C-alpha positions, 0 to 999 in steps of 0.5 A: 868582697867582705860581707857583714850582716847584723840586726839593728839591736838585740833586745827583741822577743827572738832573743831568749835572754834579751842579752848581748851574750845570747846574741853572740852565742846564737845569732850566727851573725858577724855584725850588730847595729846599736840603736839604743844609743839614739835614745840614751847614753849607755853607762860607761860600765855597760859599754866596757862590758859590750867591748868584751862580750861583743869583741867578735862583732863589727859594730855600728853605733847610732848617734844620739838624737840630741845631735841629729834631731834636737840640735841638728848638727850645730855647735851644741850638737858637736859638743854633745857628739864629743861627749858621746864619742868619748863615752864609746871610747872602750868600744871604738876599736870594734866600731866600723861606723857611727850612724847619723840619721837626719830628720825627714824635713832636714835638707841642709846637707852642707851643714851635715858634711861640715859637721862630718869633717869636724868629727874626723871620722871620714868614711866611718861617718855613716849618713842616713838621709830621710828627706825625699828631695835630698835623695832625689838630688843627684848632685847632693848624693854625689857629694855625700858619697864622696865625703862620708858613707851614705846609708842605702835604705830598703823601706816602704818609702825608699826601695832598694837603692844602693849607693855606689862606693868601696863600702855599701851600708844598707838598712833593711826596714821592710817594704809593705810596712816599716819594721813589720815585714818578712823579706823573702829569699828571692827579695834578699838574693835580688838585693844582694845581687844589686850590692855585688853589681856595685863592686864594693870591697865591704858590704854591711847589711842591717835588718831593722824589721823587728820580728823577722830580723834575725831569721832574715839576717842569717839567710842574707849572710849566707847569700852574701857569702855564697855570691861573693865567693 
C-alpha cells in the first residue's frame, strides 16, 4: 500500500514562513490538501508557482464553496466548476483529488453523483458527506463508493469510519472538538490499522486539527509506512 499523509493547508503558526516553500523543505510529508481554494480562486500566477514549488507533493484541492454550498451542484455550479478546473490546469498533473464537501443539510446524493459524472473526474472526485442521514444509509454509501472516492472522516460527529475501496481518503478533524485536538500515537496507530484492514492500494490521510496537524501528520506517515511494509 502506498501511503500519502499531509496537512489541510500550510498557512499556520507552525509554519515559520507561512509559505509552501517552508512546508516543502521542512514538513517531511508527501501530500497536501488545499483548503484555501474553498474560499477564493487563487491567482493564475500563484497556482503556477505552486506547480513548481510543490512538484514533490501529491495534492488534493477543495472545490470552491460556490459550487458546493451556494449553487449546490446545479447548472450554474457546473459552469463555475469548469472555470475552477481551468484555473488549476497548471497544477492538475499533481492533483490526485478534487475535494467536494456537501453542506450539512444536503441530502440529494443523486444530484451530486450526476454532477460528478459530468466532471469526468472518476475516482479523482473526492466526496465528503456532512449529513448524518446520508452517512447512515448503507445503500447510498454503496452508490457513493462505486462512483467516486468517498471521504472518510474522523471528527466529534463521525468517528473513525473507513470507507472500503482501492483508495482510502481520510480527513482527521479532531475528536473531542473540531480542529483543536491532538491525536495520540495509540489513536493514530488504531486508525492506521483500520485503514490497512480494508486492503487499499493507496491511502491518503489529511490532518485538519490546526495546532497539532504537522506533528500528528509526521507520526502518522511513519506509522503508515511501518505497517504497510
